[in-house]
C-alpha positions in Angstrom: 0.0 0.0 0.0 1.1 3.6 -0.5 2.0 5.9 2.2 -0.6 8.3 3.5 -0.3 11.9 2.2 0.1 14.9 4.5 -3.0 16.9 4.9 -3.1 20.7 4.8 -5.9 22.3 6.7 -7.9 24.9 4.7 -9.2 27.8 6.7 -11.5 30.6 5.6 -11.3 33.9 7.4 -14.9 34.8 6.4 -17.8 33.4 4.4 -16.8 35.7 1.5 -13.6 33.6 1.0 -15.7 30.4 0.7 -16.5 29.0 -2.8 -19.9 29.8 -4.2 -20.7 26.1 -4.8 -19.8 22.9 -3.0 -16.5 21.5 -4.2 -13.6 19.4 -3.0 -11.1 21.5 -1.0 -8.3 19.0 -1.1 -7.6 16.4 1.5 -10.5 15.1 3.7 -8.1 14.0 6.4 -9.3 16.9 8.6 -13.0 16.0 8.1 -13.3 13.2 10.6 -16.9 12.0 10.0 -16.9 8.9 12.2 -19.1 10.6 14.8 -22.0 10.5 12.3 -22.5 6.8 12.5 -24.8 4.8 14.8 -23.7 1.3 13.5 -20.2 0.2 12.7 -18.6 -2.6 10.7 -16.7 -5.2 12.7 -14.5 -7.6 10.7 -14.2 -11.2 11.8 -10.6 -11.8 10.6 -10.8 -15.5 11.2 -13.3 -15.7 8.3 -11.6 -13.1 6.1 -10.0 -14.3 2.8 -8.1 -11.0 2.3 -9.9 -10.4 -1.0 -9.9 -6.6 -0.6 -13.4 -6.1 -1.8 -14.4 -4.2 1.4 -11.5 -1.8 0.8 -12.4 -1.5 -2.9 -16.1 -0.6 -2.3 -15.7 1.7 0.7 -17.0 5.1 -0.5 -15.1 6.9 2.3 -11.8 5.1 1.9 -12.0 4.3 5.6 -10.8 0.7 5.2 -7.0 0.3 5.2 -5.0 -2.8 4.4 -2.5 -3.4 7.2 -0.2 -6.5 6.8 -2.6 -7.8 4.1 -5.6 -7.6 6.5 -8.5 -5.1 6.3 -8.7 -2.6 9.2 -11.5 -0.1 9.6 -10.5 3.5 10.4 -13.4 4.5 12.6 -12.4 8.2 12.5 -13.8 8.3 8.9 -16.3 5.4 8.7 -19.9 6.6 8.5 -21.4 3.1 9.0 -23.0 2.9 5.5 -22.6 -0.9 5.5 -21.5 -1.2 1.9 -18.4 -3.2 3.0 -20.6 -5.7 4.8 -23.0 -6.0 1.9 -20.2 -6.6 -0.6 -18.1 -9.0 1.5 -18.2 -12.4 -0.2 -17.5 -14.3 3.1 -20.0 -12.2 5.0 -17.4 -11.7 7.7 -18.3 -8.1 8.3 -21.1 -7.5 10.8 -22.8 -4.1 11.3 -22.9 -3.6 15.1 -24.7 -0.9 17.0 -22.3 1.9 18.1 -21.8 2.2 21.8 -21.8 5.9 22.9 
C-alpha cells in the first residue's frame, strides 16, 4: 500500500472567501466524519480471505489494508454498510455503536 499523504488544513477567514458552490477542497483527512455513525462494521478476521473487496467498495476510503488484513479507520467510517454487503465471506457485521 502507498504511504498516507500529508493533509493541509484549509481555513476561511470569512464566508466571502468560501467557494460559491460545493466543491472538494483537497484532503478530507481533517474532516473526521466517524461521529455521524450509529452502527459500525466489525470484521471477523478468522473468516476473512483477504480479497480486498471491502477496501475497494468503501466510499469513504475508511478501510486500510495493514499487513494484508483489512482494518476499519473509525475516524472516517460513516457506517453505511457497503463493506458488509459486498463481502463475499459475510465476515463483516454491522454492530450498534456504543456511545
